[in-house]
C-alpha positions as CSV (number, residue, x, y, z in Angstrom):
1,X,97.5,252.1,-200.4
2,X,98.7,250.9,-203.3
3,X,100.9,248.2,-201.3
4,X,97.6,247.1,-199.6
5,X,96.0,246.6,-202.5
6,X,99.3,244.8,-204.5
7,X,99.4,242.5,-200.8
8,X,95.6,241.7,-200.7
9,X,95.7,240.9,-204.6
10,X,99.1,238.7,-204.3
11,X,97.3,236.6,-200.8
12,X,93.9,236.4,-203.0
13,X,96.5,234.6,-206.3
14,X,98.0,232.4,-203.7
15,X,94.3,231.6,-202.4
16,X,93.4,231.1,-205.6
17,X,96.1,228.8,-206.4
18,X,95.5,226.8,-203.4
19,X,92.2,226.3,-204.2
20,X,92.7,225.9,-207.5
21,X,95.1,222.8,-207.1
22,X,92.6,221.3,-204.1
23,X,89.4,221.7,-206.6
24,X,91.5,220.2,-209.5
25,X,90.5,216.5,-208.9
26,X,87.2,215.0,-209.9
27,X,86.9,213.0,-206.7
28,X,87.2,216.0,-204.5
29,X,85.3,215.9,-201.0
30,X,82.9,218.5,-199.8
31,X,84.9,219.9,-197.5
32,X,87.2,220.3,-200.3
33,X,84.0,222.1,-202.1
34,X,83.3,224.1,-198.9
35,X,86.6,225.9,-198.6
36,X,86.2,226.6,-202.2
37,X,83.0,228.1,-201.6
38,X,84.2,229.8,-198.1
39,X,87.2,231.9,-200.2
40,X,84.9,233.0,-203.1
41,X,86.2,231.6,-205.8
42,X,84.2,230.0,-208.8
43,X,84.9,226.8,-210.3
44,X,86.2,227.9,-213.6
45,X,89.7,228.8,-211.7
46,X,89.5,225.8,-209.5
47,X,91.2,223.1,-212.4
48,X,93.4,225.7,-214.1
49,X,96.7,225.4,-212.4
50,X,96.4,221.8,-212.2
51,X,95.4,222.0,-216.2
52,X,98.0,225.3,-216.9
53,X,100.5,223.3,-215.1
54,X,99.8,219.5,-216.1
55,X,100.2,218.6,-212.1
56,X,100.8,215.0,-211.5
57,X,98.3,212.8,-209.8
58,X,101.2,212.5,-206.9
59,X,101.4,216.8,-206.8
60,X,98.0,217.0,-206.9
61,X,97.5,215.0,-204.1
62,X,100.3,216.5,-201.9
63,X,99.3,219.7,-202.9
64,X,95.5,219.1,-201.6
65,X,97.0,217.4,-198.5
66,X,99.0,220.9,-197.6
67,X,96.0,223.2,-198.7
68,X,94.0,221.0,-195.7
69,X,96.4,221.8,-193.2
70,X,96.5,225.2,-194.2
71,X,92.6,225.9,-194.3
72,X,92.7,226.1,-190.5
73,X,95.0,228.7,-190.7
74,X,93.7,231.3,-193.4
75,X,90.1,230.5,-192.5
76,X,90.4,233.0,-189.0
77,X,92.3,235.4,-190.8
78,X,89.9,236.0,-193.7
79,X,86.9,235.9,-191.2
80,X,89.2,238.7,-189.2
81,X,90.0,240.9,-192.3
82,X,86.0,240.9,-193.6
83,X,84.9,241.8,-190.0
84,X,87.3,244.7,-190.0
85,X,85.8,245.8,-192.9
86,X,82.8,246.1,-191.9
87,X,83.5,247.8,-188.8
88,X,84.7,250.4,-191.0
89,X,81.8,250.6,-193.3
90,X,80.1,250.9,-190.3
91,X,82.0,254.5,-189.5
92,X,81.7,254.9,-193.5
93,X,78.1,255.0,-193.2
94,X,77.4,256.5,-189.7
95,X,79.3,258.6,-187.4
96,X,82.8,259.0,-188.1
97,X,85.5,258.6,-185.1
98,X,88.7,259.0,-186.7
99,X,90.6,257.3,-183.5
100,X,88.1,254.3,-183.5
101,X,89.0,254.3,-187.8
102,X,92.7,254.3,-187.3
103,X,92.7,251.5,-184.4
104,X,90.3,249.4,-186.9
105,X,92.1,250.2,-189.7
106,X,96.0,249.3,-187.5
107,X,93.8,245.4,-186.9
108,X,93.2,245.1,-190.7
109,X,96.9,245.6,-191.3
110,X,98.3,243.2,-189.0
111,X,95.8,240.6,-190.4
112,X,96.8,241.7,-194.4
113,X,100.6,241.4,-192.8
114,X,99.8,237.6,-191.4
115,X,97.8,236.8,-194.6
116,X,101.0,237.8,-196.8
117,X,103.2,235.3,-194.3
118,X,101.1,232.5,-194.5
119,X,100.0,233.3,-198.5
120,X,103.9,233.4,-198.9
121,X,104.5,230.4,-197.2
122,X,102.4,228.2,-198.2
123,X,103.3,229.4,-201.7
124,X,106.7,228.2,-200.9
125,X,105.7,225.0,-199.8
126,X,103.6,225.0,-202.9
127,X,106.3,225.7,-206.0
128,X,108.9,223.5,-204.1
129,X,106.8,220.6,-205.4
130,X,106.6,221.7,-208.8
131,X,109.3,220.3,-211.1
132,X,111.5,222.6,-212.7
133,X,109.8,222.9,-215.9
134,X,106.2,223.7,-213.7
135,X,108.0,226.1,-211.8
136,X,109.4,228.2,-214.9
137,X,106.1,227.9,-216.3
138,X,104.6,229.5,-213.4
139,X,107.1,232.3,-213.3
140,X,106.1,233.2,-216.5
141,X,102.4,233.4,-215.4
142,X,103.3,235.3,-213.0
143,X,105.7,237.6,-215.0
144,X,102.4,238.1,-217.5
145,X,100.0,239.0,-214.6
146,X,101.8,241.2,-212.8
147,X,102.7,243.0,-216.4
148,X,99.1,242.9,-217.0
149,X,98.6,244.6,-213.6
150,X,101.2,247.5,-214.0
151,X,99.6,248.2,-217.5
152,X,95.8,248.7,-215.8
153,X,97.5,251.0,-212.8
154,X,99.2,252.7,-215.6
155,X,96.4,253.2,-217.5
156,X,93.7,254.2,-214.9
157,X,93.1,257.5,-214.5
158,X,94.7,259.2,-212.1
159,X,92.5,262.0,-210.6
160,X,88.5,262.5,-209.6
161,X,86.2,261.6,-213.0
162,X,85.3,264.6,-214.8
163,X,81.6,266.1,-215.0
């Protein structure tokens, strides 16, 4: 379960990174704005990486092109993940059928795997567009983020709340 959460977080971070770069230009099209809203990220995140990494206009344009190209691949996977969550919810709130839950969970696992593969490929493609200094800064950012996540995980209560 912890592994799935981490994979989902990593996939979400890649999409956030991609969406951030796409939205960083002030002349974004409405299609990019729709992409931003479809994946549920706030405007405050959109310009973060472009500003943080001091991306050039050329880099932003290249990254925006990659994101636009990959939108068609990511959208159905995110929709499929949403659908499996809805299916699982029906078993939480209604009649429980373990065999059906297992089938939906297996489908969800396949979708998460595909999202992870796509996220990693996109992240690698975007990362290669960065200068060595920007790559180092991104690695530092990711390491700090991972350290914060590990700290939170170690501070989380391990058992059910006491009454």
